[in-house]
C-alpha positions in Angstrom: 80.0 155.7 40.1 78.1 158.9 38.5 80.1 161.6 37.2 78.4 165.2 36.7 79.3 166.4 33.0 80.2 169.4 33.4 83.4 168.0 35.9 86.1 166.5 34.9 87.1 162.9 36.5 89.8 164.2 39.9 89.3 165.8 43.1 87.3 168.5 42.6 84.5 165.6 42.1 85.9 162.5 43.5 87.3 162.8 47.2 88.8 159.1 46.1 90.7 160.4 43.2 93.2 161.2 46.7 94.7 157.7 46.5 95.2 158.0 42.6 98.1 161.6 43.4 100.3 159.5 45.7 102.8 158.3 43.0 102.9 161.5 40.9 106.4 162.0 42.7 108.6 164.2 40.3 106.5 164.0 36.8 105.8 167.3 36.2 102.6 166.6 34.4 101.1 165.3 37.5 102.1 166.9 39.5 101.0 170.7 37.7 97.7 168.9 37.1 97.4 167.6 40.7 98.3 171.8 42.1 94.7 172.3 39.8 93.1 170.0 41.7 93.9 170.8 44.6 93.0 174.4 44.2 89.6 173.6 42.7 89.7 171.4 46.0 90.7 175.6 48.0 88.1 177.5 46.1 85.6 174.8 46.9 85.8 175.0 50.5 86.1 178.8 50.4 83.2 179.3 48.1 81.0 176.6 50.9 82.6 179.1 53.4 80.9 182.1 52.3 78.0 180.3 51.6 77.2 179.0 55.1 78.6 182.7 56.3 76.1 184.5 54.8 73.1 182.6 54.9 70.3 183.5 57.5 70.8 179.8 59.7 74.3 178.4 58.1 73.4 175.2 57.1 71.9 173.5 53.9 67.7 173.8 54.1 68.0 170.1 52.5 69.4 167.4 50.9 68.7 168.5 47.7 69.5 172.1 48.0 73.3 170.8 49.5 73.9 168.9 46.4 72.2 171.1 44.1 75.0 173.8 45.8 78.3 171.5 46.1 77.5 170.7 42.6 77.2 174.8 41.5 80.3 175.4 43.3 81.9 172.1 42.3 81.5 174.2 38.8 82.8 177.5 39.5 86.1 176.0 41.5 87.3 173.9 38.5 86.2 176.4 35.6 88.2 178.9 37.9 91.2 177.0 39.0 94.4 176.9 37.0 93.7 180.4 35.5 96.6 182.9 35.3 97.9 184.7 39.1 96.1 181.8 40.6 97.5 179.8 43.8 97.9 176.0 41.8 101.8 177.4 40.6 102.7 177.8 44.2 100.7 175.3 45.5 102.8 173.0 42.6 105.6 173.5 43.7 104.9 173.1 47.4 103.6 169.6 46.4 106.6 168.4 44.7 108.7 169.4 47.8 105.8 168.0 50.1 106.4 164.1 47.6 109.6 164.2 46.6 111.0 164.9 50.3 112.8 168.1 49.3 113.1 171.4 51.7 111.0 174.2 49.9 113.0 177.5 48.3 113.5 180.8 50.5 109.9 182.6 49.7 108.3 179.2 48.5 104.8 180.0 49.7 103.7 177.1 52.3 99.7 176.0 51.6 99.7 173.8 54.8 95.9 174.8 55.1 95.3 173.1 51.6 97.8 170.1 52.5 95.9 169.6 55.7 92.4 169.9 53.7 93.2 167.0 51.5 94.6 164.6 54.4 91.0 165.3 56.3 89.2 164.3 52.8 91.4 161.2 52.6 90.5 160.5 56.5 86.8 161.0 55.7 86.4 158.7 52.6 88.5 155.8 54.3 86.1 156.5 57.9 82.5 156.3 55.5 84.0 152.8 53.3 85.3 151.4 56.3 82.4 151.3 58.9 79.3 151.7 55.9 78.8 148.2 56.0 77.5 148.0 59.9 76.4 151.4 59.5 73.6 149.9 56.6 72.9 146.8 58.8 71.8 148.9 61.6 70.2 151.0 59.5 67.7 148.5 57.9 66.8 147.2 61.5 66.9 151.0 63.0 64.9 153.5 60.5 68.1 155.7 61.5 69.7 156.8 58.2 73.2 155.4 57.6 74.2 158.3 56.4 73.4 160.5 59.7 75.2 158.0 62.0 78.1 157.2 60.0 78.2 161.3 60.6 77.8 161.7 63.5 80.2 158.6 64.3 82.8 160.5 62.1 82.8 163.5 64.0 82.1 162.1 67.6 85.6 160.2 67.0 87.7 162.7 64.5 87.1 160.3 61.5 88.4 157.7 63.4 92.2 159.8 65.0 90.3 160.3 68.3 88.8 157.0 68.6 88.5 156.1 72.5 90.6 153.8 73.9 91.7 151.4 76.5 94.6 152.5 78.5 96.4 150.0 76.3 96.2 151.6 73.3 93.1 148.6 72.4 90.0 150.0 70.1 87.4 150.8 72.4 84.6 150.6 69.6 82.7 153.4 70.8 82.4 155.6 67.8 79.5 157.6 69.1 81.0 159.0 72.9 78.0 157.2 74.7 78.9 157.3 78.1 79.1 154.1 80.3 76.2 155.8 82.6 72.6 154.8 83.1 73.1 151.3 84.3 75.7 150.3 81.5 76.9 147.3 82.8 79.1 146.7 79.9 83.3 146.7 79.3 84.7 150.6 80.2 87.1 153.0 79.0 88.2 155.8 81.3 89.9 158.5 78.5 90.4 162.6 79.1 87.5 164.5 77.3 86.7 168.2 76.6 83.1 168.7 78.1 81.5 172.5 78.0 80.5 173.9 81.6 78.7 176.6 81.6 79.8 177.6 78.0 83.4 176.9 78.5 85.3 173.9 77.6 87.4 172.2 80.4 89.3 168.4 80.4 88.1 165.7 82.3 88.0 162.0 82.8 84.9 160.6 82.1 84.2 156.8 81.7 82.6 155.6 78.0 81.1 152.5 76.6 83.8 149.5 75.6 82.3 147.2 73.0 83.5 144.0 71.4 83.0 145.3 67.5 82.0 149.3 65.3 78.9 147.3 64.6 77.7 146.3 68.8 78.4 150.5 68.3 76.5 151.2 65.9 73.4 148.9 67.3 74.1 150.9 71.4 74.2 154.0 69.5 70.7 152.6 67.8 68.9 151.8 70.6 69.9 155.1 72.7 68.1 157.7 69.9 65.3 154.9 69.3 64.1 153.9 72.6 64.9 156.9 74.9 61.8 159.1 75.5 64.6 161.9 76.5 65.0 161.0 71.8 61.7 160.5 70.7 62.3 164.4 68.8 65.1 163.0 67.2 63.2 160.0 65.5 60.5 162.5 64.4 63.3 164.2 62.2 64.8 160.8 60.2 64.4 163.4 57.0 66.2 166.5 57.7 69.8 166.7 58.7 69.5 170.0 60.6 66.0 168.6 62.6 67.6 165.6 63.7 70.8 167.7 64.5 69.5 170.1 66.4 67.2 167.5 68.1 70.2 165.9 69.1 71.6 169.6 70.5 68.2 170.1 72.6 68.1 166.5 74.1 71.2 167.6 75.4 73.5 164.9 73.6 76.6 166.7 73.8 77.4 169.9 75.8 79.3 171.8 72.4 76.6 175.0 71.6 77.7 174.3 68.3 77.2 171.0 68.0 74.1 171.3 65.6 76.3 172.8 63.1 79.3 171.0 63.4 77.0 167.5 63.2 74.9 168.4 59.6 78.3 169.6 58.0 80.1 165.8 59.9 76.0 164.7 57.8 76.5 166.8 54.9 80.2 165.6 54.3 79.0 161.8 54.7 75.8 162.5 52.5 78.7 164.3 49.5 81.0 160.5 49.9 78.4 158.9 49.3 77.1 160.2 46.3 80.7 160.3 45.1 81.4 156.2 46.1 77.8 155.4 44.9 
């Protein structure tokens, strides 16, 4: 993996470094360093949110701009983390309680949002590692970038947490939320899902396609996007995260009015993870 010379090795630069912090326990030096890393991650996410809120589209214009901005945010977050009056001290206390199972002392600030972000980053890393081989195999045959498929699969399945399952709990291997319509004759899984009807979220029971493997899910998705006239415009946008995401929304892939924005973020997250893992 290539390392940015402006960054120390650790969480802010490398999401895979999360696993190295699990054994910190009562080691005060390790907890202090972990707290600094967590503060850097928190500040990086804050900078990212501010950029999205002040940009015209709220999305990166290109992969190159996304990488440059991400690296700049990483540099700023690491330089600012650990300064007096920052969050690191509070995070250190909270981490000590979390890692040792102790109860936080009265008045100790809780950092659930930060810890949730850490857990989410770990899930995303594990998801991309788990499904990269299948996505890359299908990408070679279909031309759809592996990162685009992994990002969409991660978004649709909650990075594996909301994966579609049969009534007995076994996996349906459907990572893309493709419904059992359009003459589907294969296996089916019935689940309760959220649909947006006239812009209002509703809980409905729907039938989804079920597969024998995750690679089958990627291949069926690629056939759907590559062979259906409905998604013809999407296949013309394989060079652009934004174009691909907005093309899917315009084609009616999902009913969520914010689908393109959410999918773009998921794909950009996948691209960042692939760079970190590469």
